[in-house]
C-alpha positions as CSV (number, residue, x, y, z in Angstrom):
1,X,56.2,26.0,-12.1
2,X,53.1,26.5,-14.3
3,X,50.5,29.2,-14.0
4,X,47.2,27.4,-13.6
5,X,43.5,28.4,-13.5
6,X,41.2,26.4,-11.3
7,X,37.5,26.6,-12.5
8,X,34.3,25.0,-11.5
9,X,33.0,22.8,-14.3
10,X,29.4,22.7,-13.3
11,X,27.0,25.1,-11.5
12,X,29.4,25.9,-8.7
13,X,30.0,24.3,-5.3
14,X,32.4,21.7,-6.8
15,X,35.0,22.0,-4.0
16,X,37.4,24.3,-5.8
17,X,38.7,25.5,-2.5
18,X,40.0,22.1,-1.6
19,X,41.9,21.8,-4.9
20,X,43.3,25.3,-4.6
21,X,44.5,24.5,-1.0
22,X,45.9,21.2,-2.2
23,X,48.0,22.9,-5.0
24,X,48.8,26.1,-3.2
25,X,51.8,24.8,-1.2
26,X,53.8,24.6,-4.4
27,X,52.7,28.0,-5.6
28,X,54.1,31.4,-4.9
29,X,50.7,33.1,-5.4
30,X,47.0,32.4,-5.3
31,X,44.7,35.0,-7.0
32,X,41.0,35.2,-6.6
33,X,39.8,36.7,-9.8
34,X,36.0,37.2,-9.6
35,X,32.8,37.1,-7.7
36,X,32.0,38.3,-4.2
37,X,30.9,36.9,-0.9
38,X,28.1,35.1,-2.6
39,X,30.7,32.4,-3.1
40,X,31.8,29.9,-0.4
41,X,34.9,27.7,-0.4
42,X,35.4,25.1,2.3
43,X,38.8,23.6,3.2
44,X,39.3,20.8,5.7
45,X,42.7,20.3,7.3
46,X,42.6,17.4,9.7
47,X,39.5,17.9,11.9
48,X,39.4,21.6,11.3
49,X,37.1,23.2,8.7
50,X,37.8,26.6,7.2
51,X,35.1,28.5,5.3
52,X,36.2,31.2,2.9
53,X,34.0,33.8,1.2
54,X,36.4,36.4,-0.2
55,X,39.9,35.4,1.0
56,X,41.7,33.0,-1.4
57,X,41.8,29.4,-0.3
58,X,45.6,29.4,-0.4
59,X,45.7,31.6,2.7
60,X,46.4,28.4,4.9
61,X,49.8,28.2,3.2
62,X,51.9,30.9,5.0
63,X,54.5,31.2,2.2
64,X,51.9,31.8,-0.5
65,X,50.9,35.4,-1.4
66,X,47.1,35.7,-1.6
67,X,45.6,38.3,-3.9
68,X,42.0,39.5,-4.1
69,X,42.1,41.1,-7.6
70,X,40.3,43.7,-9.7
71,X,37.4,41.5,-10.8
72,X,36.2,40.8,-7.2
73,X,33.5,42.9,-5.5
74,X,34.2,43.3,-1.8
75,X,31.8,43.7,1.1
76,X,34.2,45.5,3.6
77,X,32.3,44.3,6.6
78,X,32.3,40.6,5.5
79,X,36.0,40.9,4.5
80,X,37.0,42.5,7.8
81,X,35.2,39.8,9.8
82,X,36.8,37.0,7.7
83,X,40.3,38.3,8.4
84,X,39.6,38.7,12.1
85,X,38.1,35.2,12.3
86,X,41.2,33.7,10.6
87,X,43.6,35.5,12.9
88,X,41.7,34.4,16.0
89,X,42.1,30.8,14.8
90,X,45.9,31.4,14.4
91,X,46.0,31.8,10.7
92,X,48.2,34.7,9.6
93,X,47.0,37.1,7.0
94,X,50.3,38.9,6.5
95,X,50.4,37.5,2.9
96,X,47.0,38.9,1.9
97,X,46.7,41.8,-0.6
98,X,43.6,43.5,-2.0
99,X,43.5,45.3,-5.4
100,X,43.0,49.0,-5.5
101,X,40.7,48.4,-8.5
102,X,38.3,45.9,-6.8
103,X,34.9,47.4,-6.4
104,X,33.2,47.9,-3.1
105,X,29.8,46.5,-2.0
106,X,28.0,49.3,-0.1
107,X,24.9,48.9,2.2
108,X,22.5,49.8,-0.5
109,X,23.6,47.0,-2.7
110,X,22.3,44.1,-0.6
111,X,19.2,46.1,0.1
112,X,18.5,46.6,-3.6
113,X,19.4,43.0,-4.3
114,X,16.7,41.7,-1.9
115,X,14.1,44.3,-2.9
116,X,14.4,43.4,-6.6
117,X,14.3,39.7,-5.9
118,X,11.1,40.2,-3.9
119,X,9.7,42.3,-6.7
120,X,10.2,39.4,-9.2
121,X,7.7,37.3,-7.4
122,X,7.4,33.9,-9.0
123,X,10.2,34.9,-11.5
124,X,12.9,34.9,-8.9
125,X,16.4,34.0,-10.1
126,X,17.7,32.7,-6.8
127,X,20.1,35.5,-5.8
128,X,21.9,35.2,-2.4
129,X,20.9,38.7,-1.6
130,X,24.5,39.7,-0.8
131,X,24.5,42.7,-3.1
132,X,26.9,41.2,-5.6
133,X,24.7,41.7,-8.7
134,X,23.9,45.4,-7.9
135,X,27.6,46.1,-7.3
136,X,28.5,44.7,-10.7
137,X,25.6,46.8,-12.2
138,X,27.2,49.9,-10.7
139,X,30.5,48.9,-12.1
140,X,29.1,48.5,-15.6
141,X,27.3,51.8,-15.2
142,X,30.6,53.5,-14.2
143,X,29.4,54.7,-10.9
144,X,31.0,52.1,-8.7
145,X,33.4,52.8,-5.9
146,X,36.7,51.1,-5.9
147,X,39.0,50.1,-3.0
148,X,41.5,52.7,-3.9
149,X,38.9,55.4,-3.3
150,X,37.4,53.6,-0.4
151,X,40.6,53.8,1.7
152,X,41.1,57.5,0.7
153,X,39.3,59.4,3.5
154,X,38.6,62.6,1.5
155,X,37.5,60.9,-1.7
156,X,35.4,58.3,0.0
157,X,33.3,60.7,1.9
158,X,32.6,62.8,-1.1
159,X,31.7,59.8,-3.3
160,X,29.7,58.1,-0.6
161,X,27.4,61.1,0.0
162,X,26.7,61.5,-3.7
163,X,26.0,57.8,-4.1
164,X,23.8,57.4,-1.1
165,X,21.7,60.4,-2.2
166,X,21.3,58.8,-5.7
167,X,20.4,55.4,-4.3
168,X,18.0,56.8,-1.7
169,X,16.0,58.3,-4.5
170,X,15.7,54.9,-6.1
171,X,14.9,53.2,-2.7
172,X,12.1,55.6,-1.8
173,X,10.6,56.4,-5.1
174,X,10.7,53.0,-6.9
175,X,10.8,50.5,-4.1
176,X,8.9,52.6,-1.5
177,X,11.6,51.6,1.1
178,X,13.2,53.6,3.8
179,X,16.2,55.7,2.9
180,X,19.7,55.1,4.3
181,X,21.2,57.4,6.9
182,X,24.4,58.6,5.2
183,X,26.0,59.6,8.5
184,X,25.6,56.1,10.0
185,X,26.9,54.5,6.8
186,X,29.9,56.8,6.7
187,X,30.9,56.1,10.3
188,X,30.5,52.4,9.9
189,X,32.4,52.1,6.6
190,X,35.1,54.5,7.5
191,X,36.0,52.0,10.3
192,X,36.2,49.2,7.7
193,X,38.4,51.4,5.5
194,X,40.8,52.0,8.3
195,X,41.0,48.3,9.1
196,X,41.5,47.2,5.5
197,X,43.8,50.0,4.4
198,X,47.1,48.1,5.1
199,X,46.0,45.3,2.8
200,X,45.2,47.4,-0.3
201,X,47.8,47.8,-3.0
202,X,48.4,47.8,-6.7
203,X,48.2,44.1,-7.4
204,X,48.3,44.0,-11.2
205,X,52.0,44.3,-11.5
206,X,52.6,41.8,-8.7
207,X,50.5,39.2,-10.5
208,X,52.2,39.8,-13.8
209,X,55.7,39.5,-12.4
210,X,54.8,36.3,-10.6
211,X,53.5,34.8,-13.8
212,X,56.8,35.6,-15.5
213,X,59.3,34.6,-12.8
214,X,58.5,30.9,-12.9
215,X,57.4,30.6,-9.2
216,X,53.8,29.6,-10.1
217,X,50.5,31.4,-9.9
218,X,47.2,29.7,-9.1
219,X,44.1,31.6,-10.3
220,X,41.1,30.7,-8.2
221,X,37.6,31.0,-9.7
222,X,34.4,31.4,-7.8
223,X,31.1,29.8,-8.7
224,X,31.1,27.6,-11.9
225,X,31.1,27.6,-15.7
226,X,27.3,27.4,-16.0
227,X,26.9,30.5,-13.8
228,X,29.1,32.7,-16.1
229,X,27.2,35.9,-17.1
230,X,27.9,35.3,-20.8
231,X,28.5,31.6,-21.2
232,X,26.2,30.3,-18.5
233,X,22.5,29.3,-18.3
234,X,21.3,32.8,-18.5
235,X,19.5,34.5,-16.8
236,X,20.1,32.1,-13.8
237,X,23.7,33.1,-13.6
238,X,26.0,35.2,-11.5
239,X,27.1,38.7,-12.5
240,X,30.8,37.9,-13.2
241,X,33.0,35.6,-15.2
242,X,33.8,32.3,-13.3
243,X,35.2,30.8,-16.5
244,X,38.9,30.5,-17.2
245,X,38.8,33.7,-19.4
246,X,37.8,35.6,-16.3
247,X,41.3,35.1,-14.9
248,X,42.5,37.5,-17.5
249,X,39.6,39.9,-17.3
250,X,39.8,40.0,-13.5
251,X,43.5,40.3,-12.9
252,X,44.9,42.2,-15.9
253,X,47.2,39.5,-17.2
254,X,47.1,38.2,-20.8
255,X,46.1,34.7,-21.9
256,X,49.7,33.8,-22.8
257,X,50.6,34.0,-19.1
258,X,48.4,30.9,-18.4
259,X,49.8,27.4,-18.9
260,X,46.9,25.2,-18.0
261,X,43.3,25.1,-16.7
262,X,42.0,22.5,-14.2
263,X,38.3,21.9,-14.1
264,X,36.7,20.8,-10.8
265,X,33.6,18.7,-10.8
266,X,31.6,16.5,-8.5
267,X,30.9,12.8,-9.4
268,X,27.3,14.0,-9.6
269,X,25.7,17.3,-10.3
270,X,24.3,20.0,-8.0
271,X,22.9,23.5,-8.3
272,X,21.1,26.1,-6.3
273,X,18.5,28.6,-7.4
274,X,16.0,28.4,-10.3
275,X,16.5,27.1,-13.8
276,X,16.3,23.8,-15.7
277,X,18.4,20.9,-14.3
278,X,18.1,18.0,-16.6
279,X,19.6,15.3,-14.4
280,X,18.0,16.5,-11.1
281,X,16.7,13.7,-8.9
282,X,13.9,15.1,-6.7
283,X,13.5,11.7,-5.1
284,X,15.3,9.2,-2.8
285,X,18.4,9.3,-4.9
286,X,18.6,13.1,-4.7
287,X,18.1,12.9,-0.9
288,X,20.8,10.2,-0.6
289,X,23.3,12.3,-2.5
290,X,22.4,15.5,-0.5
291,X,22.8,14.0,2.9
292,X,25.9,11.9,2.1
293,X,27.5,14.9,0.4
294,X,26.4,17.5,2.9
295,X,25.0,19.5,0.0
296,X,24.0,22.7,1.8
297,X,25.4,26.1,0.8
298,X,28.6,27.3,2.5
299,X,27.4,30.9,2.3
300,X,23.6,30.5,2.6
301,X,23.0,27.1,4.1
302,X,20.4,26.5,1.4
303,X,19.9,22.8,0.4
304,X,21.3,22.1,-3.0
305,X,19.4,20.4,-5.8
306,X,21.1,17.1,-6.6
307,X,21.2,14.8,-9.6
308,X,23.3,12.4,-11.6
309,X,26.6,13.4,-13.3
310,X,25.9,15.3,-16.6
311,X,28.7,14.9,-19.1
312,X,26.9,17.1,-21.6
313,X,27.7,20.0,-19.2
314,X,31.2,18.8,-18.6
315,X,32.0,18.7,-22.3
316,X,30.7,22.2,-22.5
317,X,33.0,23.2,-19.7
318,X,35.9,21.6,-21.5
319,X,35.1,23.7,-24.6
320,X,34.5,27.0,-22.8
321,X,37.5,26.9,-20.5
322,X,39.9,25.0,-22.6
323,X,40.3,22.5,-19.8
324,X,43.6,20.7,-19.6
325,X,42.4,18.1,-17.1
326,X,39.7,17.5,-14.5
327,X,39.7,17.1,-10.7
328,X,36.8,14.8,-10.0
329,X,35.5,15.0,-6.4
330,X,32.9,13.6,-4.0
331,X,33.5,10.0,-5.3
332,X,32.8,8.7,-1.8
333,X,29.3,10.1,-1.9
334,X,28.3,7.5,-4.5
335,X,29.4,4.5,-2.3
336,X,26.5,2.2,-1.5
337,X,24.6,2.6,-4.8
338,X,23.9,-0.5,-6.8
339,X,23.8,1.4,-10.1
340,X,25.1,4.8,-11.1
341,X,23.7,6.8,-14.0
342,X,25.8,9.1,-16.2
343,X,24.0,11.5,-18.6
344,X,25.6,11.3,-22.0
345,X,23.2,13.3,-24.1
346,X,19.7,14.9,-24.1
347,X,16.6,14.1,-26.2
348,X,14.0,16.7,-27.1
349,X,10.3,16.1,-27.7
350,X,11.0,15.7,-31.5
351,X,13.3,12.8,-30.7
352,X,16.5,14.8,-31.6
353,X,19.5,13.8,-29.6
354,X,21.6,16.7,-28.3
355,X,25.2,16.1,-27.3
356,X,25.9,19.8,-26.5
357,X,23.8,22.2,-24.5
358,X,21.4,24.6,-26.3
359,X,21.7,28.3,-25.6
360,X,18.3,28.3,-23.8
361,X,19.0,25.3,-21.5
362,X,17.8,27.4,-18.6
363,X,14.2,27.1,-19.9
364,X,14.3,23.7,-21.7
365,X,12.0,21.6,-19.6
366,X,11.4,19.4,-22.6
367,X,14.9,17.8,-22.5
368,X,15.1,14.2,-21.4
369,X,18.5,13.0,-20.2
370,X,19.9,10.0,-21.9
371,X,21.7,7.8,-19.3
372,X,24.3,5.2,-19.4
373,X,24.2,2.9,-16.4
374,X,27.4,1.7,-14.8
375,X,27.8,-0.6,-11.8
376,X,28.1,1.0,-8.4
377,X,30.2,-0.2,-5.4
378,X,29.3,-0.9,-1.8
379,X,32.6,-0.2,-0.2
380,X,33.2,3.0,1.8
381,X,36.2,4.7,0.3
382,X,37.0,7.6,2.5
383,X,40.0,5.9,4.0
384,X,41.5,5.0,0.6
385,X,44.8,6.8,0.0
386,X,46.0,5.2,-3.3
387,X,44.1,5.0,-6.6
388,X,44.9,1.3,-7.0
389,X,43.1,0.6,-3.7
390,X,39.8,1.9,-5.0
391,X,37.0,-0.6,-5.8
392,X,37.2,-1.7,-9.5
393,X,33.8,-0.2,-10.2
394,X,34.9,3.1,-8.8
395,X,37.9,3.1,-11.1
396,X,35.8,2.1,-14.0
397,X,33.4,4.9,-13.3
398,X,36.2,7.5,-13.4
399,X,37.7,6.0,-16.6
400,X,34.3,6.2,-18.3
401,X,34.0,9.9,-17.4
402,X,37.4,10.5,-18.9
403,X,36.2,8.8,-22.2
404,X,33.0,10.8,-22.3
405,X,34.5,14.3,-21.7
406,X,37.7,13.8,-23.8
407,X,40.3,15.1,-21.2
408,X,42.2,13.2,-18.5
409,X,41.3,13.1,-14.9
410,X,44.1,14.4,-12.7
411,X,42.8,13.7,-9.2
412,X,40.0,12.0,-7.5
413,X,38.7,13.1,-4.1
414,X,37.2,10.6,-1.7
415,X,36.4,13.1,1.0
416,X,36.9,16.8,2.0
417,X,40.4,16.4,3.6
418,X,43.7,17.2,2.0
419,X,44.8,13.6,2.5
420,X,41.7,12.4,0.7
421,X,43.0,13.5,-2.7
422,X,44.2,10.7,-4.9
423,X,46.3,11.0,-8.0
424,X,44.3,9.3,-10.8
425,X,47.2,8.4,-13.1
426,X,49.9,11.0,-13.5
427,X,50.6,14.0,-11.3
428,X,48.8,17.2,-12.0
429,X,51.9,19.0,-13.2
430,X,52.3,16.5,-16.0
431,X,48.7,17.0,-17.0
432,X,48.7,20.8,-16.9
433,X,52.3,21.6,-18.0
434,X,51.9,20.1,-21.5
435,X,51.5,23.5,-23.0
436,X,54.6,24.9,-21.2
437,X,56.6,21.8,-22.1
438,X,55.7,22.2,-25.8
439,X,57.1,25.7,-25.9
C-alpha cells in the first residue's frame, strides 16, 4: 500500500476531507500535518454530515490510526469539544493520537489575531480570527508552548504565567486592550490538559514505522496550495505549509517515504478573504455556483467567492506539489449551464499572455483571464454511479481539464457522499503507485 499525500490544488475548501475519508478505509494511518482549527473538512456518510476542524477525516474508519502531528497548532478547547461531539454521535476516538510537539493555541492568540486584523483597517487579509497565525508567530519566535509541556502540570503552569505576563504587556500597551486573568486561564486550560492527556504521545516514530511497513499512510493537508506561506498568493495566505512538502515538515518523515500526491480541486474555483481572483464571477454565474455548491465556510460560515475553473492555478499546483493525479470534485454543481468557461491563461495590459502565475498574483488586478468555452449539460448527475453514465459533455469537460493540466484525473465527484465518487479511468492506486512500482 502506498503512502499518499492529499493536498488542495486551489485556495482551499476543495473537499479534501471527502477524498481522505474515501481512501482511509484502505489505509493503516491518516496524518493531519499542518494548519489549525481555521480549516474545516466536511464528510457526508449517507444522510449524516460530519464537520472536522482538527481531527483527521479518517476518524470515521475505526481501524485507521489518526494522527495530529507536529505541524498542527491546536486549540485545546476546540479539540476537546470536537472529540466529545464525535463520541456523543457514536464515533470512537480510541484511535486518535496527538503529537507532543504540536503547538498550543492559548487564549491570547485569538485575541491578538482579531485585534491585529481590526488594526489593519482596509488592508485586512481575511483571517478567521482563530489565533492560528499568532500561534505560528510564537512558534517561529521560539516562545511557543507545545503539547508535551501543556500536559505536564508543573511545566505548564510555569510557562503559562510567564507567557501571559508577556502577552498582557502587548495587549495593554500596544492594543490598549484588557489584560487576561492568568488564574482563570490556568484553571480553564488545566481542565483541557487533563482531558487531552491520554491522547498525547510521541507520534514521529509511529508515522515513520507506518510508512515503512507497507500498510499505507495517508497525509491530510489543510487549506490549499495557493494559501501556502511560501508558495501561495502572499500575503493573503495561511501561516503554515498546506503543500505536499508540508507533509515532511509537519510530521518528521523524509520525502522518500512518500509514493504519490493526489491534488483535490473543484470543477470551478472558490476562495475566501482578500486578494486577486482572476476568474471570479461576481454576478449571476457566481451566485449560481455558490448556491448549488453550498459555498459557505465550514468553519466560519462565510460565503465564498466563486468563479470559473482556473487551469493556470492547477498547473502551478501540479508543479509545486509534484501531483501524481487529480481528484476533480463538485462536477454536479455545473449541471444546468449551457456553456462552461475554463481559464487557460492570463493576459496583462501589455497584451502578454501568461500561462503560469506571477509571484505577485495577489495584487495583479490587471490580469484578464483567457477562456476556452466548452458545452455544458442539462442533466442532473448526483445519482450517477459509473463514469460511463455521465453526460458526454461532462466527460468531455473532465478530459479537457486533464489535457490542460498535464496529469490524469483519478476520480470525479458528483456530490458530497462517499457513494458519489466515480473512478474516472483507472483506480487511484494505479495512478499514484507508479513511483513505487518503478522502484
